[in-house]
C-alpha positions in Angstrom: 0.0 0.0 0.0 2.9 2.4 0.9 4.4 1.9 -2.6 1.1 2.8 -4.3 0.6 5.9 -2.1 4.2 7.1 -2.6 3.9 6.6 -6.4 0.6 8.6 -6.6 2.1 11.3 -4.4 5.2 11.6 -6.6 3.2 11.6 -9.8 1.2 14.5 -8.5 4.3 16.4 -7.4 6.0 15.8 -10.8 2.9 17.1 -12.7 2.4 20.2 -10.6 6.0 21.3 -9.7 7.4 20.1 -13.1 4.6 22.0 -14.9 5.4 25.1 -13.0 9.1 24.8 -13.7 8.4 24.3 -17.4 6.0 27.2 -17.6 8.0 29.6 -15.5 11.5 28.8 -16.7 11.0 27.8 -20.4 7.5 28.6 -21.9 7.0 32.1 -20.7 10.5 33.4 -21.4 10.4 31.9 -24.9 7.0 33.4 -25.6 8.2 36.8 -24.5 11.1 36.6 -26.9 9.1 35.4 -29.9 5.5 36.8 -29.5 4.0 40.2 -29.0 1.3 40.5 -26.3 -1.7 40.1 -28.7 -0.4 36.6 -29.5 1.5 35.8 -26.2 -1.4 36.4 -23.8 -3.9 34.0 -25.5 -1.1 31.4 -25.7 -0.4 31.7 -22.0 -4.2 31.6 -21.2 -4.7 28.5 -23.4 -1.7 26.8 -21.8 -3.1 27.5 -18.3 -6.5 26.3 -19.4 -4.9 22.9 -20.2 -2.5 22.8 -17.2 -4.9 23.9 -14.4 -7.1 20.8 -14.6 -4.0 18.7 -14.2 -3.0 20.8 -11.2 -6.4 20.1 -9.6 -5.9 16.4 -10.2 -2.3 16.6 -8.8 -3.6 18.4 -5.7 -6.1 15.5 -5.1 -3.4 12.9 -5.6 -0.9 14.7 -3.4 -3.2 15.5 -0.5 -5.1 12.1 -0.7 -1.9 10.0 -0.8 -0.1 12.3 1.7 -2.8 11.9 4.3 -3.1 8.2 3.6 0.6 7.9 4.2 0.6 10.2 7.2 -2.5 8.8 9.0 -2.9 5.3 7.6 0.6 4.1 7.4 3.0 6.3 9.4 0.6 7.3 12.2 2.5 8.7 15.2 5.8 7.7 13.4 5.5 10.7 11.0 8.6 12.8 11.4 8.8 16.5 11.6 9.6 16.7 7.9 6.2 15.2 7.1 4.5 18.0 9.0 6.6 20.6 7.4 5.8 19.2 3.9 2.1 19.2 4.8 2.2 22.9 5.9 4.1 24.0 2.8 1.8 21.9 0.6 -1.3 23.5 2.1 0.2 26.9 1.6 0.8 26.0 -2.1 -2.8 24.8 -2.5 -4.0 28.1 -1.0 -1.8 30.1 -3.4 -3.0 28.0 -6.4 -6.7 28.6 -5.3 -6.0 32.3 -5.2 -4.4 32.2 -8.7 -7.2 30.1 -10.1 -10.2 32.0 -8.7 -8.9 35.5 -9.0 -6.2 36.6 -11.5 -6.6 33.6 -13.8 -10.3 34.3 -14.2 -9.8 38.1 -14.4 -7.2 37.4 -17.2 -9.8 35.4 -19.2 -12.4 38.2 -18.8 -9.8 40.8 -19.8 -8.8 38.9 -22.9 -12.4 38.4 -23.9 -13.0 42.1 -23.6 -9.8 42.9 -25.6 -8.1 44.6 -22.6 -4.6 43.4 -23.2 -3.0 45.6 -20.6 -5.3 44.2 -17.9 -4.8 40.7 -19.1 -1.0 41.3 -19.0 -1.2 42.7 -15.5 -3.2 39.6 -14.3 -0.6 37.3 -15.9 2.2 39.2 -14.1 0.5 38.6 -10.8 0.1 34.9 -11.6 3.7 34.7 -12.7 5.0 36.1 -9.4 2.8 33.7 -7.3 3.7 30.7 -9.5 7.3 31.6 -8.9 6.7 31.5 -5.2 4.8 28.2 -5.5 7.7 26.8 -7.6 10.2 27.6 -4.9 8.0 26.2 -2.2 7.5 23.0 -4.3 11.2 22.6 -4.8 11.9 23.2 -1.1 9.3 20.6 -0.2 10.9 18.1 -2.6 14.2 18.6 -0.9 12.7 18.2 2.5 10.9 15.0 1.4 14.1 13.5 -0.1 16.6 14.6 2.5 14.4 14.3 5.6 16.5 16.9 7.5 14.2 17.2 10.5 
């Protein structure tokens, strides 16, 4: 059972953190170099339209498997690193929910209305928060792998 839960947990982490890394470090910088805002903003919106359902699935996998491991397998034996990962993970979920329900939706409405500057401003907000979430995700991976606490 532990092997299945760890596998589901890691798959969720790979999808979410790996997707953020790709979007933040590769896709967006390349799009800025090649495309003007009228083309770049719809590309980023469509990319997020496809990525965010995967993030929701990843969140379900990460939280579901994480709690199954913590309470069903480790119980009182969960180390401090598990609790720290849980706290960081919940902060990441909260940041994602903020992105999804506010700037992401505002960006979509601004694009539909042809307000490129507003759409760009919303994307900039999302980029900063995704950068924070990316760092949190990478730190959490290190904590999970190194178990320093």
